[in-house]
N, C-alpha and C positions, 0 to 999 in steps of 0.2 A: 504494500500499500504506499503510494506517494503522498505523504501527508502535506506536501506543498501544492497538491492539486487543488485549485479553487473549487472543483465540484464536490469536494468532501466537506467544505465549510458550510457554516449556517444551517445545521440540521439539528433537530431535537426530537424528544420522545414525549408524547402524551399518554397518560394513564387514564382511562375513562371506564367508570362503574356503572352498570345498570342494576340498581337496587330494587328488587321487587318484593311485593308483599301481596297478601290475599285479605281483601276487607269487603264485607257486605256482598260476598259472592262475586266480586271483581278482581282481577288482577290489575294491580297499580304499579307504577314505577315512580321513584323519587326524582324530581327535577329541581334544580337551583336556578335562580335568576342572577345574572352577571351584573357586576357593578363597573367593570372596566372594559374598554375596547380591547379587541374587536368584539363585535356582538353585544355591546352594553345594552343592558335591559332585555336581552333574550333569554329565553329557557334552555337550559342545556342539561345534560347527564352530569353526574358529580365526578369530578376529575380535574387534571392540570398537568403542567409539565414536570418531568422527573428531573431531579438534580443530577449532576454528573459524578457525584460521589455515592449514589444509592442505587441498589438494585431495584427492578421494576415493581416487585411486591411491596418493598419498604415504601417506595414512593407512592404507590397506590393507596396504601394505608395512611400514609401522611396526608395525602390530598383529601381523602375522604374525612379524616379528622378536622382538617383545617376548614373545610366546606360545611360539615354537618355535625362535628363532635361525636360521631359514631366511631366505634372501636370494635376490634376482634371479629370482623365479619369473615364468613368463609367464602373465599373468592375463587371462582373458577375462570380461566382464561377463555374468552369467547371470540377472539378474532384479531386480525392485524389489519390496519387500514393505512395504505401507503401512498394514496394519490398525492403527487407532488404539490397540487394546489389546494388541499384540504384545509390549510391554515394560511391566512394572509400574511402573517408576520415573517415566517420563514418555513422550510421544509420541516414538517412535523410528522413523524409516524406515529399512529396511535395503536396502543395495546388495549383491547376491550376486555373487561372483566363482567362476569355476572355473579349476584349473590341474592339470597332470599332471607327476609327478616320476618319475625313475628310482629304483626301491627300493633298488638296491645302492649308488646315489651319494648317497642322501638321509639325512643324519644330522640328527636333531632333538634338542632338549633336552626330557627328559621332565617336568622340574621347573623352573619359574621363579618369580619373585615372585608372579605372578598365576595359576599353574596348579600343580596337585599331581600331575598325570599327563598323559600323551599317548601314544597308540598307535593302530596300524592297525586298523581294523574292516573285515571284509567288508560290502559294501553291503546284503547281505541279512541281516545280523546286528546291524544298528545299533539300539541301544536307544532309548527315548524320550528325546529331547533337550530341552535347555532352550530357552527362548523358543519361536520357531516354526522351529527349526532342521531339523526333519524335513521340512517343507515346502520349505525353501530347498534342501536336500540333494536332495529330488526333482526340483526344476527344474534343479539343477546336473547331475544325471545325464542329463537330457534334452539339456542343452548338450553335454555329453561325448560322447553319441551323435552328435549332429548334426555335431560337429567332428572325428570319428574319422578323416576322411580328410584333415585338415589337416596339413601338414608339422610345424607347431608342437606338434601332440599326438603324433604317431607318432615324431617324432625323439627324444623322451625315453624311448621304450620299446624302442628297437631299437638294436644295435650299429651302428658305423660302415658295414659291409657285411652284407647280409642276403639271404636268399632270399625269394621270393614266398610260399611256404607259411608262413613265420615271420610275415609281415605279415597274411596272411589269418587265421591263429590269433589274434593280438591283436585284430583287429577283430571277430571272432566272439565272442571272450571279452567284449569291452566292449558289443556289441549285444545279446549273448545269443541268437544265432541263427546258423544256417548260412547261408553265402553260396555262391553259384554260382561255382565256380572260374574259368570262362572269363569271365564277366560282371566278376568282381571284378578280375581281371588287366587286362582291357581298360579298366575305369574308372580304374585306377591310371595306365596307360601313357597314356591319353588327356589325363589331367589334367596329364601331364608333371611328375609329382611325384617319379617315381624314374627313374633310367637305369642301364643295365648298366655294370659296372665292367670287364669283360673277365675277371674272375677267377671261379673256380668252387669250390663247396663239395663236397668229396670224402668228407664224414663219412658219408653215406648209403651203403647197400649197392647202392642202385640208380645209375643214371647220374649223373654229376656235375651239380649245379644251378647255374644262373647266379646270380652274386651282384650285388646291386643297391646302389645308394646314393641318397641324396637329391640331386636336380639342383640 
């Protein structure tokens, strides 16, 4: 690598997180409103530029904390976005991440030194975002759907003990489609993702339902 070549200069890295939750039967994503140019006043996903003395995950976690005060999120990489024109300041490659949080347990800061607002948006009501964040969000939704049967995704959306219909409803909401009950339950049990607790849910007027937990 010829470090004197001007084509290597003025490049940076963005880390961008799509933070999802489930609330009132809707999949939602956390957006923040920028206070600085470019895209001042625009809604974007949570993220920012990585320092040259930190790795990508360290930088992503720092940006999430600076913009929302959230910490210790379970991040899954969801894409690389390298259009040379995606950022107006300079060549910025974006690394996308996806995470899922529990709505009731997640308290974020709406206003920080770098943001003037933050709130949940239904994924089908997201406005035009700054940068290429609509494209990044689109890829993150695909990642979310692919990972829906992973323990790290479901554990954030369910209580410590739950029924199979509860799990199925969450998966159907995220996937946006109905699932065959028998095949769904067979898939969960074969993956050894969940196991019976020996307890029952008596809240239904029907016969008590088995309660499960993550194995």
